[in-house]
C-alpha positions as CSV (number, residue, x, y, z in Angstrom):
1,M,-31.3,17.8,17.5
2,R,-30.9,17.3,13.7
3,L,-27.4,16.9,12.3
4,R,-26.4,18.1,8.9
5,W,-24.8,15.5,6.6
6,S,-21.5,17.3,6.6
7,T,-21.3,17.1,10.4
8,I,-21.3,13.3,10.2
9,F,-19.5,12.6,7.0
10,G,-16.4,14.2,5.5
11,D,-14.5,14.7,8.8
12,L,-10.8,14.1,8.3
13,Y,-8.6,13.0,11.2
14,A,-4.8,12.7,11.5
15,C,-5.1,9.0,11.9
16,D,-7.8,6.3,11.9
17,H,-6.7,5.3,15.5
18,F,-7.3,8.9,16.7
19,V,-10.8,9.7,15.7
20,Y,-11.4,12.1,18.6
21,P,-12.3,15.8,18.4
22,E,-8.9,17.0,19.4
23,Y,-7.4,15.2,16.3
24,K,-9.9,16.4,13.8
25,L,-8.2,18.2,10.9
26,G,-11.4,19.5,9.5
27,N,-14.2,18.5,7.1
28,I,-13.6,17.9,3.3
29,D,-17.0,19.5,2.7
30,Q,-15.7,22.8,4.1
31,A,-12.0,22.8,3.0
32,P,-10.0,21.0,0.3
33,M,-8.5,17.8,1.5
34,D,-4.9,18.7,0.5
35,E,-5.2,21.9,2.6
36,L,-6.2,19.7,5.6
37,V,-3.6,17.1,5.1
38,W,-0.8,19.7,4.8
39,S,-2.1,21.8,7.7
40,E,-0.2,22.7,10.8
41,R,-2.4,20.4,12.9
42,A,-1.5,17.4,10.7
43,A,2.2,18.4,10.9
44,A,2.0,18.7,14.7
45,F,0.5,15.2,14.9
46,G,3.4,13.8,12.9
47,K,6.0,15.7,14.9
48,A,4.5,14.5,18.2
49,K,4.7,10.9,16.9
50,K,8.5,11.4,16.4
51,D,9.1,13.5,19.6
52,T,7.5,11.0,21.9
53,L,9.8,8.0,21.0
54,T,11.5,6.3,23.9
55,T,15.3,6.2,24.0
56,Q,15.2,2.5,23.2
57,C,13.2,3.4,20.1
58,Q,15.4,6.3,19.1
59,T,18.5,4.1,19.2
60,C,17.0,1.0,17.6
61,K,18.6,-0.1,14.3
62,F,15.2,-0.9,12.9
63,R,13.7,2.5,13.7
64,F,13.9,3.4,10.0
65,A,11.4,0.7,9.3
66,C,8.8,1.1,12.0
67,N,9.4,4.6,13.3
68,G,8.1,3.5,16.7
69,G,4.9,2.1,15.4
70,C,1.5,3.6,16.0
71,P,1.3,5.9,19.0
72,K,-1.9,4.2,20.0
73,H,0.2,1.1,20.8
74,R,2.7,2.9,22.9
75,F,1.6,1.9,26.4
76,I,4.3,-0.4,27.8
77,T,7.5,0.4,29.5
78,S,10.8,0.2,27.6
79,K,13.8,-1.8,28.7
80,D,15.1,1.4,30.3
81,G,12.0,2.0,32.2
82,E,10.5,4.8,30.1
83,E,6.7,4.8,29.7
84,G,5.2,5.0,26.3
85,H,7.0,2.2,24.4
86,N,5.3,0.3,21.6
87,Y,3.6,-2.9,22.6
88,F,4.6,-4.6,19.3
89,C,8.3,-3.6,19.5
90,E,9.5,-7.1,20.3
91,S,7.6,-8.7,17.4
92,Y,8.7,-5.9,15.0
93,T,12.3,-6.6,16.0
94,M,12.0,-10.3,15.5
95,F,10.4,-9.7,12.1
96,F,13.0,-7.3,10.9
97,R,15.9,-9.5,12.1
98,H,14.5,-12.4,10.2
99,T,13.6,-10.6,7.0
100,G,16.1,-7.7,7.0
101,G,18.6,-9.2,4.5
102,R,15.9,-10.2,2.1
103,L,14.2,-6.8,2.3
104,R,17.5,-5.0,1.6
105,S,18.1,-7.3,-1.4
106,I,14.6,-6.5,-2.8
107,A,15.2,-2.8,-2.2
108,R,18.5,-2.9,-4.0
109,S,16.9,-4.6,-7.0
110,L,14.3,-1.9,-7.3
């Protein structure tokens, strides 16, 4: 079987961690990139990212900064026993506790 160039190159996905057929937004050789980026499929991917947060994540004071992290890393159990919590949560929390004041200061100066 011979593949055309556009079937290999130019495919656009919702995320580089989800390069699977079900997350393909389309091909930039066949549709404008802005059309693909602002498509219903892209919006649904973003909405699912938000809608699948654990309660621990939803109530975290640092959620504004990490938004639950990458869905690809949501494979541990939260403190409340919910599946699908981010593996890096503890390290994100440590980082934001340590740098939060400095980051807020930088943001105010901008």
